[in-house]
C-alpha positions as CSV (number, residue, x, y, z in Angstrom):
1,X,108.2,136.7,111.4
2,X,108.2,133.9,109.1
3,X,111.0,131.9,108.6
4,X,112.6,131.9,104.9
5,X,112.1,128.7,103.9
6,X,108.6,128.0,105.2
7,X,107.7,131.1,103.0
8,X,109.3,129.5,100.3
9,X,107.8,126.6,100.9
10,X,104.4,128.2,101.1
11,X,105.0,129.7,98.0
12,X,105.9,126.4,95.9
13,X,102.4,125.1,97.2
14,X,100.6,127.9,96.1
15,X,101.9,127.1,92.8
16,X,100.8,123.8,93.0
17,X,97.2,125.0,94.1
18,X,97.2,127.4,90.7
19,X,98.0,124.4,88.6
20,X,95.9,121.5,90.4
21,X,92.7,123.3,90.7
22,X,93.0,126.4,88.0
23,X,95.2,124.4,85.5
24,X,97.8,127.0,85.2
25,X,101.2,126.4,84.2
26,X,103.9,126.5,87.0
27,X,106.1,128.9,85.0
28,X,102.7,131.3,85.3
29,X,101.6,130.6,89.0
30,X,105.6,131.4,90.0
31,X,105.0,134.9,88.6
32,X,101.8,135.3,90.1
33,X,103.0,134.5,93.6
34,X,106.9,136.0,93.3
35,X,108.7,138.2,90.8
36,X,112.0,138.4,89.4
37,X,114.6,135.7,89.6
38,X,112.9,134.2,92.3
39,X,110.1,133.3,90.1
40,X,111.8,131.2,88.4
41,X,113.9,129.6,90.7
42,X,110.0,128.9,92.4
43,X,109.1,127.8,89.0
44,X,111.5,125.2,88.5
45,X,111.4,124.2,92.1
46,X,107.7,123.5,91.3
47,X,108.6,121.4,88.1
48,X,110.5,119.1,89.9
49,X,108.3,118.3,93.0
50,X,105.8,118.0,90.0
51,X,107.9,115.3,88.2
52,X,108.3,113.3,91.3
53,X,104.7,113.1,92.3
54,X,103.1,109.7,92.0
55,X,100.3,109.9,89.7
56,X,98.3,107.2,91.0
57,X,98.9,107.9,94.9
58,X,95.9,107.0,96.6
59,X,94.3,105.0,93.7
60,X,93.8,101.2,94.3
61,X,96.0,99.2,91.7
62,X,96.4,95.9,91.5
63,X,99.9,94.1,92.7
64,X,102.7,93.6,91.1
65,X,101.9,89.4,91.9
66,X,98.8,89.3,90.7
67,X,97.6,87.4,87.7
68,X,96.2,89.6,85.0
69,X,93.2,87.7,84.3
70,X,92.6,87.8,88.4
71,X,88.9,88.9,89.7
72,X,87.8,89.9,92.5
73,X,85.3,87.2,94.3
74,X,83.1,89.9,95.0
75,X,83.1,91.4,91.5
76,X,82.5,88.1,89.8
77,X,79.0,87.9,90.1
78,X,78.6,91.2,88.0
79,X,80.2,90.0,85.0
80,X,78.0,88.9,82.1
81,X,78.1,85.9,80.2
82,X,80.1,85.8,76.8
83,X,77.7,85.5,74.7
84,X,79.9,83.6,71.4
85,X,78.7,84.6,67.8
86,X,78.7,81.3,66.6
87,X,75.7,79.7,64.4
88,X,73.6,77.2,66.0
89,X,74.1,74.0,65.4
90,X,71.5,72.7,62.2
């Protein structure tokens, strides 16, 4: 038999799957995978976990100590020169 904690964890994972892949709200997803007050508990647990997730996990972001004007060496050649809109000297 499946451990009750593991079964609960699996249901919460299913709620996250429905939310991430199909845009189904956690409350509605919990109603699909469970019924009654168990669905409410699962929905609240899934929403708490959702709030604690880092939306930028796995995405490269600049370090906090870098200068905002910093340009990586390999990318510098890709920048276009700035053309000023000043009139030509007469």
